[in-house]
N, C-alpha and C positions, 0 to 999 in steps of 0.2 A: 656121470653127467659132466659135460664140458664146463670149463670156467665161463662165467657170465660174460667176460670180456670177449670171448670168441663170438658170441652172438652180436655184441656191440660192434665187433670188427666188421661184420657183414653190412651193418648199417653205415659205418663210417669209412668203408673201403674207398670211396671216392675222395676222401680227404686224407688218405694215407700218404705218408712221405714217399717220394719217388723210389721205385725199386731200382737199386743200383746193380744187383745181379752179380753173377760170377765174373762177368766181363770186366768188372772194375778192378780185379786183381792186377796189380802192376806186372807188366811183362817181365819175365825172368825173376820174379820175386822168389820163386821156389826152385830156381835152377840148381842150387847147391845140394838138393836132395835126390836128384836123378841118379838112377842106377844103384841105389842103396836099399837095404832090407832091414827089417825088424830093429835090432839094437842100434845099428849104424844109422838107420833112418831116423830113429828117435833122437839120437845124439846130434845129428845134423840139424834137426828142427829146433832142438834146444839152443844151439848156437845162433840160429836165425832169430828166434823169438826173444831171447834174453837181451838182444840189442834193441832196447826201446827207451823212449823218453818217459820218465816217471811223471805222473801228475803230482802236483805240489804237496798235498797233504791230505790226511784222512778227514780233517774237519771241512775241507773244501769240496769233498765228493758230491754233495747235493748240486753244486754248480755244474759239474760234468753230467750228473744224472739228468739234468733238464734237457740235455741234448740226446743222451743215450737211452733214456727210459721214460720218455713222455708218451702217454697213450695218444695215438693219432687223433687230431682234431679236437683235443681237449686240453685242459690245464691240470690233468690228473696224472699221477705216477702210473706207469705200467708196472704193476706190482704182481710178481709171480707167486706171492705168498698169501694173498687174500683177495676178496671181492670189494674191499672198501674203496670208495672214490675219495682219495685224499689229494688236496691241492698241492701242486708242485712248489708252492711258496710257503708251505708250513715249515716251522722250525723243527728240525729233526730232534728226536728224543722221546717225547711222550707217545706219539702215534706212529712215527716212522723211524726206522733205524737204517744205518749203513750196514748192510749184511755181507759178511764174508761167506759166500756160498761154500767155499772150501775152508773149513774152520781154521782160524789163525793159530789156535792152540795146538794144532797138529804139527806145526813147525816150531813150537815152543813159545808162540805169542810174540816173537820179535817184531818190533815196529820199525826197525832200521833196515829192512830188506825190501826190495821192490815189490814182492808179493803182497805186502801190507796195503799198498794203494793201487794194485793192478785192477783196472776197470773190467777186465775180462772175467773176473770172478767176484766182483762187487756189484750188488744190486740194492735198490731201495726195497725195504721190507716192512710190512706192518709189524709193529713192535711186539705184540703178544705172540704172533706166529714165530718171530725171530727168537724170542725168549724160550718158547716151547721147543724149538728146533735145537737150541743149545749147540753143542759141538758133536751131536750124534752123526753117525754115518748115514749115507743114503741106503734105502732098502724098501722092501715091500711089507707094509703093515698088515698084520692079521688081527690085532686087537689094539685099538687106539686109545691113548690117554689124552690126546688133543686132536680135534678135527673141526676146522672152521669152514668146511665145505669145499675148500680148495686144496689144502695140504693136511697131511696127517703125521702125527708123531705117536709111536707106540711100539709094541713088541713085534719083532721081525718073524717072517716066515722061516721055517726050518732051513738051516744052511746059510743064512745071511746074518749080517750084523757084526761078525768078527769078534764077538765077545762083548760088544756094547750092550748096555742095559736096554736101549731103545734105538730106533732108526727113524729117519725122516723120509717121507714119501711125497714128492711133488704131485701136482695134478697131471693127469695123463697128457694134457696139452703141452706140458713143458718138460717131460722126462728126458727128451732128447737134448733140450737146451742144457739141462744139468749134467747129462752124461758128457757132452762135448766140452763143457766148462771144466769138468774134472780131468778129461784127457789133456786139455790145454795146460792145466796147472802142473800135472805130474811130468809134462814134457818141458815146459818153460822153466820150471824150478827143480830140475833134476839135480841141482847143486845144493839144495837145502837138506838139512838133516832132520828127519822126522822125530818127534818126541815119542819115545817108546811107550808112554802111557796111552797114546791115542792112535795106535797103528791098526785100527779096525779094518781099514780097506787097503793099507799100504804095506809093502815091504820096504826095506831101506832102498836107497835110490838106484840100486843095480836093476838093470832091465829084467822084467818088464815093469817094475815099481809097484804095480797093483797086485793084490792077492787074487788067486783064481776065482773065488766067489764074486769079488768086486768086478773083475773083467767080464764074467758071465752076465752080471746084472747090467753093467754099463753098455755092453754090446747089445743086449736085449733092448734097452731103452733107446739107444742110438738108432737101431734098425726100425723100431716101432714108430718113432716120431722123427721123421726126416727134417732136414734143415728148413726152417720157415723164413718167410719174408721178414719177420721181426728180427731174427738172428742176423740175416744178411745186412739189413740196415744198421743194426747195432754194431756189427763188425766194422762197417765202413766208418761209423761215428767214432769208435774207439781208435781205429787206425789214424784218424785225423788228430787225435790227442796224443797217442803214444807212439805212432809210427811203426807198430807191428800189428800182426793179424792173428786170428785164430785159424790155423790151417785146417782144422776139422770141420769148420764151416765152409771155407773156400773149396776144400777137396775132401768131402766126407769119406771117400774111399780109403784115405790114409789110415783110418782107424783099423781097417781090415789088415793092412800091411804090417801094422805094429802089434796088434793084439788079436786080430780076427782070423778069418779063413784064408788070408793070403800071406800069412807069416812065412818067411823064407823066400818069397818072390821079390824081385827087385822092382822098385817103383820107377816108372818112366813118365809120369805126368807133370813134372815140375816146370817145364819150359813151355810158356804159352806163345812165345815168338822167337824166331831165330836170333841168336846172339849177334852182336855187331855194333849197334849204335850206343854211344855213351848214355847211361841212364842213372838217375839219382832216385832211388826208391823211397828214401826218407832222408830229411824231413819232407813232408807233404806240402805242396803249395798252400799258402795261407794258414798253415798250422800255427797254433798259438802256444807259446811258452809262457805260461801265466804263473808269476810268483805269488799271486794272491795278495794277502795282507801281511805287512811286516812292520815292526815298530821302528820309529826313528832312532838312528844310531846303530841299527843292525845292518848286516850285509848277508846276503844269501846267494849261494851258487847252485845252479841246476845244471844237469847234463843233458845236452841235446844230441840224440843219436843220429849218425850219418851212416847210410848204407847204399851202395850202388854197384854198378858193373860197367866195365869197358870205359871207365873215365880215363882221360888222358891229361897229363900235366897236373897242375894244382887247382883246387877249388879256391876261388877268391871270396873273402868275407868282408862285409862292411856293415856298420850300424848307422842307420839314418833316422831322422825324425827329431821332433822338438826336444824330447827328453833323452836323446842318445847318450848324453854325458853320464846318465845314471845307470847305464848298462855297459858292460865291458866283456871282452873276450881275450884269451891269452895270445892269440895269433890271428893274423889277417889272412891266413891261407892254411889249407890242409892238403897234404900229399895225397894224390889220387890212389896210391897203393893201399893206404890205410882204409879208405872208404870202400875200395874194391874187395878187400879181404873178407873172408866169411864172417868174422866177428864184427866187422864194421869199425866205427870210431865214435867216441863220445867227446863232444866239444863242451868244455866248461863255460857257462855264461853266468855272469855275476850281476846282481841288482844291488846297488848301493844308493838308496834314496837320500837326498839332502834336504828335502822339504816335505811337509805334510801334503797329501793329496794323491790323485791317481796319475800314473805315469805310463807312457807308451813309446815304443820305438819299433824299428823294423830291421831285422837281419837280412841282408841281401846276399844271396849265394849265386856265383856265376863262374864262368870258365870251366876248366876240366873237360872240354869238349862238348859241353851242353849248349843247346841252342837257347839263347835268351838267358833270363835269370829266374830265380825262385825267391820268394819272400816268406819269412817267418815273423809273425807278430810277437813282440816282446811287451809284456805288460805287468804292472804291479801297483799296489796301493800302499802308501805309507801312513801310519797312524801314530798317535801319541803312545808312549809307554803305558800299558794298562795298570790300573791300581786295583789290586785284588785283596779281598778280605777272606779270612778263614771261613770255610763252610761250617755249618752247624749240623753235626751228625745226629740223627734221630734213632730211637730204638728200632731194632729189627722187627719185621712183621712177617706173617705167614710162615711161622717156624714149624717145620715138620721134622721127621727123623733124619732126613738127608738133605734138606735145603732150607733157606730162609731168604727174605728180601732185606737187603741193606738199604737204608734210607737216609736222606739228608735234605736240609732246606735248600730250595733253589735260590741262589744269590740274586741280588738286584742288578749286578753288573753283567756284561756280556761274557760268556764262557764258551770256549771251543769244545772242551770235554773235561772229564774228571778222571783222576787217578785214585782208585780205591786200594788201600793197603790192607790186605786180609792176613791175619795172623792166626795160625792153628796151634793148639796146645795138645800134644800127643805124648802120652807116657812121660810127662814131666819135661818134655822138650818143646820148643816153639820153632815154627818156620813161617816165613812170610812170603807173599807174592803180591805183585802189583797188577791190577786189572783195570783196563780202560772202560769207562762208562759214558754214554751219551746223555742220559737224563739223570734226574736226582733220585734214582733207585737202581738197584742191581740185584739180579737173582744169583745167589751163591749156592752152589751145589756141592755134593760130596761132604756135606756137613757130618754125616755119620762116621767119617774117618777120624774125627777129632773129638776130644773130651769136651772142649769148649773153644770159642773163637772170639776174636775182636776185630774191629775194623775202624779205620779213620779215612779221611778224604782230603784231597787237594783239588782245586780247580786250576785249569790251564787256559791261558789266553795269549796268543802270539808267541808261544814258547816260554812265557813266564809262568811260574807256579805260585799259587797262593800259599799263605801259611797253612800249617796242618790243622785239621779240625780236632775237636775233642774225640776221645776214643769210646766206642760202644762195645760192650761185651755181650756175647750171645751164648746161651746155655741150652742144653737139651731140656725138653719138657719134664723129664724125670731122670733120676740117677738110678742106675741098675742096682737093685737090691734095697733101695730106700724109697719108701712111699712118703708123701707129704704128711700123712698122719702118724708116721713113725717119730719117735722122740728126737733122733739126731742122725744126720748124715753129712756128707761133705762132697765137694767137687774140686777138681784140680784148679789151682790159680797160680799164675807165675809168681814164685817166691813165697808160696804159702798155700792156703786153701780157702774155699768158699763154703760157708755153712749152709746146709739144707735142713730145715726143720719146719714142722707144721705149726708150731706156736713158739712163743718166746721161751728160751731156756735160761735157768738161773744158776749162778755159782759155777761157771765153767772153770775147769782146771785142766792144764796141759802138763803132762809128765814126759821127760825124755826117757830113753831106754835104760838109763842108770837109776830111774826112779825119782829123779829130782823134779820138783814142781818148777816149771820154767815160765808159766803164765797163769794168771787168774783174772777172771772177768766177772763182775756181778751179774751180768745178763748178756745174752747173745740172741740175735734175731736172724730170721731167714735172709739169706744173701749177704750177711755180714762177711767181711774179709778178715782173716787172721794171717799175718805175715810171720813166717817161721824160717829158720835156716834149714839147710838140707839135713835130713835125719828121719828117724822113726819115733813116733810119739803115740801116747795114749791120752784120750780126751774123755772127761766125764762131766756131767752136769747133775743137778738134783733130779731131773727127769730121766736121766740116762746113766744109771749106776753101773751098768756093764760097760767097761772101758771100750771106746771106739779106737781102733788101731789105724793110724794113718802114716803114710810115707811121703815125705817131701823130697822131691828130686830137683 
């Protein structure tokens, strides 16, 4: 069955945003890829796509989504993950997430790379579907563990999954959208190093980047679900923010030349008009470089991408407007050769607010052989430095053999996002990782890889971090070989051990390997902690006369 939105679309078609169509592709935008095949074609597209203006921040994504992912004629998100009608003005976290369609963990979770905020693979997603999707690869589900009527998560058909426990299958209405998104990411970000733990669909970034089973699946979906009006309109909207495009939406046939049935053939469809007249492909007229919110006393620099062809002389730059003094550029001109080059040019633009409030100006671009001028809106908002209190971490919930839900109280102050520090204790050693969360809970997976874990939380606002929360420890429901009705057991604890017992034990004695009694306690209870130096020990109580041998590492 089709997504319910498809039927709504038929009712709302008259209110649909205007169809921009393939004619909206700038003349000669793809000129650099003509005459190239397979690997060289993919590399040339990487050079073209990587030159783009980054949106400001992960926390600001909902503001962009209101343009790129609004369901026509409504104030609801166009959500490819569920049928829920959720207001565009809801606070993200509890019901809606900012979803990396291409999981960020696959490149190691780095947040300082353009892929982290690239709108071409970021979508608004219903929170439960997003959590169920986790970082699983795409695939066709034969037995589902999650199914909300739109998307499925579960076990893959034979030959798919690349070793992942589960796969994620979109609704048939959107399988082409997801396929073209993945083709875009592995092309635009062929400079990223993939995390070897998550290379279910990926080879390292040598051509063709994707594993054979993944190529077969994505080609199947790309062919079965052609480019839709939704994709075309979204492509134009993202182009207006980032200054780059998804070539597999503009020219779907490119997929065949790089991965499909035209591999080895030279592509000749890149030039839509004869070369000759000076052209500035990006920035786009009336494009906005939005610095979003910044705290007083801070300064932020963004990079504005420039790309063109046949420009002559220098491009002239000037900042105008009431608040022009709060925005600055390093130079008042750019050499045309830099903009004409395949890699284009990035202009640093800096916002240094000197007063609280909203500020705006305009960057005017002229000369270089262009007719007239082009304007880019510069905007930002300055706020007071935030005052953040330490979050209160709560006990974990929904604990299973391989996952649990980390929880914390929602603070009263405004928060952009949270940083959860997860520490795993494995064979006497500990390792930590930081995970970003949008709401006051986070699903932690791969719990079965550790003996026990702990977590704490910090909140973040305008780049400032709160003090650290209290630490919460999480244990497996049972310890292997020890039942709760057994006299005595233990679990690893950093710098010691945690007692596991069904009832209070009396007269505990701890002996080292030389037979010396190093500790006595009149009584001990379930979950009590005993701190001990590294070594081998024997423990007895009145109820456990057979010594319990433990190793502290």
